[in-house]
C-alpha positions in Angstrom: 10.7 -11.7 12.5 8.9 -14.9 11.9 6.0 -16.9 13.1 5.1 -20.5 12.0 1.4 -20.0 12.0 0.1 -16.8 10.5 -3.4 -15.4 11.0 -5.8 -15.3 8.1 -5.6 -12.4 5.8 -7.7 -9.5 6.8 -8.6 -6.5 4.7 -10.4 -3.3 5.7 -13.5 -2.4 3.9 -12.9 1.3 3.9 -13.6 3.7 1.2 -10.9 5.5 -0.7 -13.6 8.0 -1.5 -12.5 9.7 1.7 -9.3 10.6 -0.2 -10.9 12.9 -2.7 -11.2 16.4 -1.3 -9.0 15.4 1.6 -8.2 18.0 4.2 -4.8 19.7 4.0 -3.3 22.5 1.9 -2.1 22.0 -1.6 1.5 22.5 -0.7 3.5 21.4 2.3 4.0 24.2 4.8 7.1 25.1 6.8 10.1 22.9 7.5 9.9 19.4 6.2 10.2 16.3 8.5 14.0 16.0 8.5 14.4 19.7 9.0 12.1 19.4 12.1 14.0 16.4 13.5 17.4 18.0 12.8 16.5 21.2 14.5 15.4 19.2 17.5 18.8 17.5 17.8 17.7 14.1 16.4 18.9 14.2 12.8 17.5 11.9 10.1 19.9 9.1 9.2 17.5 7.7 6.6 14.8 9.4 4.7 12.8 7.4 2.1 9.8 8.5 0.0 8.4 7.9 -3.5 6.2 10.9 -3.2 8.2 13.9 -2.0 11.3 15.5 -0.6 11.7 15.1 3.2 14.4 17.9 3.5 13.4 21.4 2.3 16.8 21.6 0.5 16.6 18.2 -1.2 16.5 18.3 -4.9 17.8 14.9 -5.8 16.6 11.4 -6.6 13.7 9.8 -4.9 13.6 6.3 -6.6 14.7 4.4 -9.6 12.4 2.5 -12.0 13.3 -0.3 -14.4 11.1 -1.0 -17.4 10.3 -4.5 -18.6 10.7 -3.9 -22.3 14.4 -3.4 -22.4 15.7 -3.4 -18.8 16.6 0.2 -18.9 16.5 2.2 -15.7 15.7 5.9 -14.9 16.0 7.9 -11.7 12.8 9.8 -10.7 13.5 13.0 -8.8 11.6 15.9 -7.5 10.1 18.7 -9.5 11.8 21.3 -7.4 14.0 21.3 -4.3 11.8 20.4 -1.3 9.0 19.4 -3.7 7.1 16.5 -5.1 8.0 13.5 -7.3 8.2 14.0 -11.0 5.5 11.3 -11.9 5.3 12.6 -15.4 8.9 11.5 -16.0 8.0 8.0 -14.8 4.9 7.9 -17.0 6.9 8.9 -20.1 9.7 6.4 -19.4 7.3 3.5 -18.7 4.8 4.2 -21.5 3.8 1.1 -23.4 5.5 -1.2 -20.9 5.6 -1.8 -17.2 8.1 -0.6 -14.6 9.2 -1.7 -11.1 10.9 0.3 -8.4 14.5 -1.0 -8.1 15.9 1.6 -5.7 14.4 3.9 -3.1 17.0 6.5 -2.4 18.0 7.8 1.0 17.7 11.6 1.0 20.0 12.0 3.9 23.8 12.4 3.5 24.2 8.8 4.7 23.1 7.2 1.4 21.2 4.4 3.1 19.5 3.4 -0.2 17.0 0.5 -0.2 17.1 -2.2 -2.9 15.1 -5.5 -3.2 15.9 -7.7 -0.2 18.1 -10.8 -0.6 17.0 -14.3 0.7 16.9 -14.7 4.5 16.0 -17.2 7.2 12.4 -17.1 5.9 11.7 -16.3 2.2 13.8 -16.1 -0.9 14.8 -13.2 -3.0 12.2 -10.4 -2.8 10.7 -8.7 -5.8 10.5 -4.9 -6.3 7.1 -3.3 -6.2 5.3 -2.3 -9.4 6.0 1.4 -10.0 2.4 2.3 -11.1 0.1 0.3 -8.8 -0.6 3.2 -6.4 -1.2 6.6 -8.0 -2.2 9.2 -5.4 -1.8 13.0 -5.0 0.5 15.0 -2.8 0.6 18.7 -2.7 -1.8 18.7 -5.6 0.6 16.7 -7.8 0.1 13.2 -9.1 2.7 10.9 -7.4 3.0 7.1 -6.8 3.1 5.3 -3.5 4.7 1.9 -3.2 2.2 -1.0 -3.1 3.5 -4.2 -1.6 2.2 -7.6 -2.1 3.7 -10.8 -0.8 7.3 -11.6 -1.7 8.1 -7.9 -2.1 10.5 -6.0 0.1 13.6 -3.8 0.4 16.7 -3.8 2.6 20.1 -2.2 3.2 22.4 -4.3 5.4 25.4 -1.9 5.1 24.2 1.3 6.5 25.8 4.5 7.9 24.8 6.2 11.1 21.8 4.0 11.9 21.7 3.3 15.7 23.0 0.0 16.9 23.1 -1.8 20.3 21.2 0.3 22.9 21.5 3.6 21.1 18.3 5.6 20.9 16.3 6.2 17.8 13.0 7.2 16.3 11.1 6.6 13.1 7.8 7.1 11.3 6.2 5.9 8.1 3.0 6.9 6.3 1.1 3.8 5.3 -2.5 3.0 4.4 -5.4 1.6 6.6 -7.0 0.3 3.4 -4.3 -2.1 2.3 -2.9 -4.6 4.9 -3.1 -8.2 6.1 -2.1 -10.4 8.9 1.1 -11.7 7.2 4.5 -11.2 8.6 5.6 -8.5 8.5 4.9 -5.0 7.0 7.8 -3.3 8.7 9.9 -0.2 8.3 13.0 0.3 10.5 16.0 -1.3 12.2 16.8 -5.0 11.6 19.5 -7.6 11.5 22.4 -7.3 9.1 22.4 -11.0 8.1 18.8 -11.5 7.2 18.3 -13.9 10.1 16.4 -13.9 13.4 19.3 -13.2 15.8 17.1 -13.1 18.9 15.1 -10.8 21.1 15.8 -7.1 20.8 17.8 -7.3 17.6 15.1 -5.4 15.7 13.4 -2.0 16.3 10.9 -1.4 13.5 7.4 -0.1 13.0 4.9 -2.8 12.1 1.4 -2.0 10.6 -1.2 -4.8 10.0 -3.4 -7.2 11.8 -1.0 -9.9 13.0 -1.9 -10.1 16.7 1.2 -11.6 18.3 0.3 -11.0 22.0 -3.3 -10.9 23.4 -5.2 -8.8 23.8 -5.5 -6.9 20.5 -8.6 -4.6 20.8 -10.9 -4.1 17.8 -10.0 -5.5 14.4 -7.0 -3.4 13.5 -4.8 -2.7 11.7 -2.6 -1.7 14.5 0.8 0.2 14.8 3.1 -2.1 16.8 6.8 -2.3 17.5 8.6 -5.3 15.9 11.4 -5.9 18.4 12.1 -9.4 17.0 10.2 -12.5 18.1 7.2 -10.3 19.0 5.0 -7.5 17.8 4.6 -5.3 20.9 1.8 -2.9 21.8 3.2 -2.5 25.3 5.9 -3.8 27.6 3.7 -6.9 28.3 3.2 -7.5 24.6 -0.6 -7.1 24.3 -2.5 -3.9 24.2 -2.9 -2.0 27.5 -5.0 0.7 25.7 -8.7 -0.3 25.2 -9.1 2.7 22.9 -6.5 1.3 20.4 -8.8 -0.6 18.1 -6.8 0.1 15.0 -6.4 2.8 12.4 -8.3 2.4 9.1 -7.7 5.8 7.6 -6.7 5.8 4.0 -3.4 7.4 5.0 -1.9 6.6 8.4 1.0 8.1 10.2 2.8 5.5 12.4 5.6 6.4 14.8 7.9 4.5 17.1 10.7 5.7 19.3 13.0 3.6 21.5 15.7 4.8 23.9 17.4 1.4 23.7 17.5 0.8 27.4 14.2 1.2 29.2 11.6 3.1 27.2 9.6 3.0 23.9 6.5 4.7 22.6 4.0 4.1 19.8 1.8 6.7 18.2 -0.5 6.9 15.2 -2.7 9.4 13.4 -4.7 10.3 10.4 -2.1 11.5 7.8 -4.8 13.7 6.3 -6.0 15.6 9.4 -5.5 16.1 13.1 -2.7 15.1 15.5 -1.1 11.9 16.8 -2.6 9.6 19.4 -0.2 8.0 21.9 -1.0 4.3 22.0 1.8 3.3 24.4 4.5 5.1 26.3 6.5 3.3 28.9 9.1 0.6 29.7 10.6 -1.8 27.2 9.6 -5.4 27.8 11.2 -6.9 30.9 9.3 -10.1 31.3 11.3 -11.6 28.4 15.1 -11.4 28.1 16.9 -9.4 25.4 14.7 -6.3 25.1 16.1 -4.1 27.9 18.6 -3.2 26.8 18.2 -3.6 23.1 20.7 -5.2 20.7 20.0 -3.3 17.5 22.1 -4.2 14.4 21.5 -1.2 12.1 20.1 -2.7 8.9 17.1 -1.0 7.3 14.1 -3.0 6.1 10.8 -2.1 4.3 7.9 -4.4 3.8 9.4 -7.4 5.3 10.5 -8.9 8.7 14.1 -9.0 10.0 14.6 -12.6 8.8 12.9 -11.7 5.4 9.5 -13.0 6.4 7.7 -11.7 3.3 4.0 -12.6 3.4 2.7 -9.1 4.3 1.0 -6.5 2.1 0.9 -2.8 2.6 1.3 0.7 1.2 4.3 3.0 1.8 4.5 6.7 0.9 7.3 8.1 3.1 9.3 7.4 6.2 12.4 8.4 8.1 14.7 7.1 10.9 16.5 9.4 13.4 19.6 9.2 15.5 18.5 10.0 19.1 15.1 9.9 20.7 12.7 12.5 19.1 10.8 14.9 21.3 7.0 14.8 21.4 7.1 18.4 20.1 9.1 17.2 17.0 6.7 14.3 16.4 3.8 16.7 16.5 5.4 19.2 14.1 6.2 16.4 11.7 2.6 15.2 11.8 1.5 18.7 11.1 3.7 18.8 8.0 2.5 15.5 6.8 -1.1 16.7 7.1 -0.2 19.9 5.1 0.8 17.7 2.2 -2.9 16.9 1.5 -2.3 13.2 0.6 -5.3 12.1 -1.5 -6.5 10.2 -4.5 -6.3 11.5 -8.0 -9.4 13.4 -9.0 -11.5 11.3 -11.3 -11.4 12.4 -14.9 -14.5 12.1 -17.1 -16.5 10.1 -14.5 -18.6 7.3 -16.0 -16.3 6.8 -19.0 -13.5 4.5 -19.8 -11.0 7.3 -19.7 -8.1 6.3 -17.5 -8.5 8.0 -14.2 -12.3 7.9 -14.4 -14.4 6.2 -11.7 -17.2 4.0 -13.0 -19.7 1.3 -12.1 -20.5 -1.6 -14.4 -24.2 -2.5 -14.7 -25.6 -5.7 -16.2 -27.8 -5.3 -19.2 -29.5 -8.8 -19.3 -33.2 -8.2 -18.9 -33.4 -10.1 -15.6 -30.6 -8.1 -14.0 -30.5 -4.5 -15.0 -30.3 -3.4 -11.3 -27.2 -5.5 -10.6 -23.6 -4.2 -10.7 -20.2 -5.8 -10.5 -18.9 -5.5 -7.0 -16.3 -7.3 -4.9 -17.3 -9.3 -1.9 -15.0 -11.5 0.1 -12.4 -10.9 -2.6 -14.6 -12.4 -5.3 -16.3 -10.4 -8.1 -20.1 -10.9 -8.0 -23.1 -9.0 -9.1 -25.4 -7.4 -6.6 -28.4 -5.1 -6.7 -27.3 -1.6 -5.9 -29.6 1.4 -5.5 -29.6 4.8 -3.9 -30.8 3.1 -0.7 -27.8 0.7 -0.6 -25.2 0.9 2.1 -22.1 2.9 1.6 -20.1 -0.4 1.7 -22.1 -1.8 -1.2 -21.8 1.3 -3.2 -18.0 1.5 -2.6 -17.6 -2.1 -3.5 -19.4 -1.5 -6.8 -17.2 1.4 -7.9 -14.0 1.0 -9.9 -11.2 3.3 -11.1 -10.3 2.9 -14.7 -6.6 2.5 -15.3 -4.5 2.2 -18.4 -4.3 -1.5 -19.1 -1.6 -3.1 -17.0 -0.6 -5.2 -20.0 -1.6 -3.0 -22.9 -2.1 0.7 -23.3 -5.0 0.1 -25.7 -7.0 -1.8 -23.0 -8.1 -1.0 -19.5 -7.7 -2.4 -16.0 -10.1 -1.8 -13.1 -8.7 -0.8 -9.7 -10.9 -1.1 -6.6 -12.1 2.2 -5.4 -11.7 1.3 -1.7 -8.7 -1.0 -1.9 -6.0 1.0 -3.6 -3.6 -1.3 -5.4 -6.2 -4.1 -5.8 -7.5 -4.9 -9.2 -10.0 -7.1 -10.9 -8.2 -10.1 -12.4 -9.2 -13.6 -13.6 -7.9 -16.8 -12.1 -9.3 -20.2 -13.2 -11.7 -18.1 -15.3 -13.3 -16.5 -12.2 -12.9 -12.8 -11.5 -11.3 -11.8 -8.2 -10.1 -8.7 -6.4 -6.4 -9.0 -5.6 -3.4 -6.8 -4.9 -1.3 -6.2 -8.0 1.9 -8.2 -7.6 3.7 -6.7 -10.6 4.1 -10.0 -12.4 3.5 -10.3 -16.1 0.9 -12.9 -15.4 -1.1 -10.7 -13.1 -0.9 -7.8 -15.5 -2.3 -9.9 -18.3 -5.0 -11.4 -16.1 -6.1 -7.9 -15.0 -6.3 -6.4 -18.5 -9.5 -6.2 -20.5 -10.1 -4.8 -23.9 -13.3 -2.9 -24.5 -15.3 -3.3 -27.7 -18.9 -2.8 -28.9 -21.3 -4.8 -26.8 -22.0 -8.3 -28.1 -25.8 -7.7 -27.7 -25.7 -4.7 -30.0 -25.4 -1.9 -27.4 -23.3 -1.1 -24.4 -19.7 -2.4 -24.0 -18.1 -5.9 -23.8 -14.7 -6.5 -22.3 -12.5 -9.2 -23.8 -9.8 -10.8 -21.7 -6.4 -9.6 -22.8 -4.8 -13.1 -22.7 -7.9 -15.0 -23.6 -9.4 -12.8 -26.3 -12.3 -15.1 -27.1 -13.5 -14.8 -23.5 -15.4 -11.8 -22.1 -16.4 -10.6 -18.7 -19.7 -12.3 -17.9 -22.1 -12.6 -15.0 -23.5 -16.1 -14.4 -25.5 -17.0 -11.3 -24.4 -13.7 -9.7 -20.7 -14.6 -10.1 -18.4 -13.0 -12.6 -16.2 -15.0 -15.0 -14.4 -14.6 -18.3 -16.6 -16.8 -20.5 -16.6 -18.1 -24.1 -19.8 -18.5 -26.2 -20.2 -22.2 -25.7 -17.9 -24.6 -23.9 -17.6 -27.3 -21.2 -18.1 -24.9 -18.3 -21.6 -24.0 -17.1 -20.7 -20.3 -17.3 -19.8 -20.7 -21.0 -23.4 -21.6 -21.9 -24.6 -19.9 -25.1 -28.0 -19.0 -23.7 -28.1 -15.3 -22.9 -24.3 -15.1 -23.5 -24.4 -11.9 -25.6 -26.5 -10.1 -23.1 -24.6 -11.4 -20.1 -21.2 -10.2 -21.5 -22.6 -6.7 -22.3 -22.3 -4.0 -19.7 -23.4 -0.4 -19.2 -20.6 1.8 -18.2 -22.2 4.2 -15.7 -21.4 7.0 -13.3 -19.9 5.5 -10.1 -21.9 4.8 -7.0 -19.0 6.3 -5.1 -17.4 9.3 -6.9 
């Protein structure tokens, strides 16, 4: 779907710290989602995940990665049938270079595999997501989610078994309430087969984000909505009819949609780490506008984009399925219970307070004036702020960073936001920003910093990977990459050595 005027980008300031020690058992219990739906008479016709098997018997491929160094590809499968992704195989294959996800395989017998989406009515050829931007844990294993930035998306226009016309169907996806915006459209589900907007009712997809298409939208989102083409619906009237539906900001979110194709649809969401599903709407399809009752589904599958390839959305995807037939509430509840049993969470920090990849740290200024100030993100900019034990949780979260292997070099490091998974510190016009990793070589270079002995004689300084004479510096409370002398005010030689020297400390948010 498309919209000429998009709302401003909105992000949730929610801690990923909630992920560590998340509720849920170490291993998924009982039948897996597609076993549940199949037993209920609504079999999966598509099952996509980069983290785990969705059938208990599935022991095949989850996704394919392609590395930048030589263009070679490798399929990443599960460790055991019904188990979790073999992230170690990806890490070994992609060591020393970068990888993107070129195929997300369908685990059903239908082979409805997803590949980067071609150009459409809106937006050109879509890029694949970076393969390593969203490390998480599932079932106690390190796995990777799919982190979408703008111009990224997947599609299959030649599917098998996906409902068309007014045939009933259901679907769910696990996304994240810490990584979203108001762009159009972070969708998963049924869309047009020609990449165009073919009119009302030609789509039936789950949307997750803050694009409020019809008023009212209660709270600040992000909301689970139904993208039925030319509208993101929270009810038959369009806007929310549920004052309690103010959005879902949990780090992992279960989003469900079911639609009988003629006169009924329902939306539910829940915390994918604990508890059950909340019904946000259950009732008639829209009747005040033509085309939605009955529906005119076409049967393509999209992920991360709208039906006409509108591709300005960001989001995180871990797993999702589509069914033939309208799932029962009991089946939905059983699937949610299985998702919770996975225990989705963040990797446990290793060697906290060090530059070991996987560690969580904070970076404290060492200049005499400013030793209580730390690098934190604020309104997407990197700044320094005073942080203490009495600071708010938001301030502490914003001042905590996960050390990652350098996105452009193994011998350097990158800093991922603790509460915006997939967002990294990167420089742009010499200023440091917090932005979602888009997988490009430029971003990777801009977000890579090489540690060395502190320029002031103690601590650590961080040289820019692609501007090695420039170092991370605080100047007037803003953070730049700065040289020792130059035409910019932030390149001033006075206090330069101290300003580019940092103390790597234990994190304010573990």
